N, C-alpha and C positions, 0 to 999 in steps of 0.2 A: 537502249542506246549503247551500252558497253560493247557488244560485238561489232557494231557499226564503227564506233570511234576507234576501237582497237584495229580493225581492218584498215581504216584510213591512215592511222599512225604507221602501221607496218608498210604501207605503200607510199608513204611520204606525202600524203594528201593533208594539207593544213586543216586543222580543226579549230574553228573560231566559236567560242561559247557566246551565248547571248547574255548580256549583263543581267545580274540578278542581285538580290539583297545581300548575298554572302559570298566571299571569295572561297569559302570552304566548298560549297557545291559547284561553283564555277570551275575550280581546280580539279575537283574529283571527277566531274563529268567529262572534262577535256583531257584527262590524264591518260586514258587508254588502259587503265587498270580496273580490276573488278570493283564494281560499286554495289553489288548485292548485299554485302555486309562490310561495314567499315567502323573504325574507331576514331573519334575526333579527340585529340589531346589538347587542343587549344594552343596557347603559346607555351613554348618550353621554358623551364626555369632559367633565370639569368646565370646562376652559379653553375660552374662546370660539373661538380659532383652530382647534384640533383638532376641536372640535364642529362648526364650520362646514364643515371639510374632510370630515368623515364624512357630512354631509348633502349636500354637493356630489357626493360619490361615488355618490349615487343617480341622478344625471343619466344618462339613456339606458337605465336598467334598466326592463325591461318586466314587472316583477312586483312584488308587494306587499312592503313592508318594515315591520318591527315594531321599535320602539325603546322603551326605558324612559327616562323623563325625570323629573328632580326637579321638584317643584312650584315651587322657587325659580328654576328656569331654563326653565320651560315657556313663558312668554310670549315670551322672547327666542328660544327655539328655534322657536316657531310663526312668529315674525316672519321668521326666516331662511327657513323653508319657504315662507311666503307670497311672499317675494321670488324664490326660486328656482323654485318650482313653483306659481304662483297657481291654476292650473286643475286640478291633480291632486286626485283625491278622497282624503279621509282621514277617520279616525275617532279622536277622543280618547276613550279609555275611562278612567274614574276610579273609584276605590274599588270595584272589581269584587267582586261577591258580598257587598257590605256594604250597610248601610241607605241610604247616600247614593250608591249606584251611579248612574253617569251616562254617557251616550254623546253626544258632540257630533259630528255628521256633516255633511259638506259638502266644499267644496274647501279646500285649505290656506288660501287667502285668507279664506274665510268662517269657518272655525274660529278663525283668529287674531283676526279682528274680533270674534267673540263673546267670546273669552277676554279680550281687552284691555279690554272694557267692564266686566268684573267686578273685584272687589277681591281678586284672587288666587284660586288654586285650592289646595286642600289634598288630602292623601292620595296614594296611589299612582297614577301616571299612566302609561298605555301609549298610544303613538301608533302607529296603523296607517295607513301611507301607501300608497295604491293606485297602480297603474301609470297613466300618462297615457292617458286614454281618447280624447283628441281625435286624429283622424287628421291628421297634419301631413305635408305634402309637404316632404321634405328638399331644401334649396337650397344646396348647397355653394358654388356660384358667387357667391353674395351675401355670403359670410362676410367676405372681405377688404374690400370697399367699406363694409360696415356697421361693421366693426372700426375702419377709418380714420375714419369719421364719428363714432363714439363717442369716439375719441381727441381729435378736434377739439373735441368738446363739453366736454373736460376730464376725462373719466373715466380711471381708471387702466387700464393694459393688461389687468390681470386682470378688471376689471369690464367692459371693452369686449369681451373675448372671451366672457364669460358672456352678455352681452346679445346679441351676434351669434349665439351658439349658440342662444339661446332664440328669436330671431327667425327663424332658418332651420330650426328643427326638428332640429338636430344636437346630439349630446352635446357638452358642454364640451370634452372631450378631443379629439374630432374637429375641432372649430372651432380649438382651439389648434394642432393639427397642421397644418391648412390655413394658418393665419396664419404659423406658423413656416416652413413650406416656401416660402411666398411671400417672406418676408424673405430666406431663403437664396438664392432664385433672383434676387433683385434685387441681391445683393451681388457 
């Protein structure tokens, strides 16, 4: 069904899922994103730190992720996703199988920009976050110079690693390991 749903989404043809026992599968099948491999995270943590950590853990994963998010935290969650993965495709599915069913599709950045212009969203919300479809050449040799440059700009070490990872196409974990090894070799 994935190729068919994706083709419909690309051509603007509405996709209406048949109600099932779980909003997880309903959102996933109608998202237009790859469904051959996916990770279900359930509901994101309520507290900001653990919630951001859960989203950061998606870095480097090459499959679709599905999460439930409260309407009270959806804008903040989308903002974090837009910062971490601005070009990753996603679908926000809301009020599935109900009168006000809605699908917002685009990149994480585009969906966040759409939602933040509204006066809040109501109802049950499922986020389907696709794998990064951009081919990125990984450049581990640039991690340390970029990291050091970001530190000089006044960024925190954590933010500097995140941005260096993003710029080089590496996972945050791999960039951290490279920076950590570099610090040990200089000591």
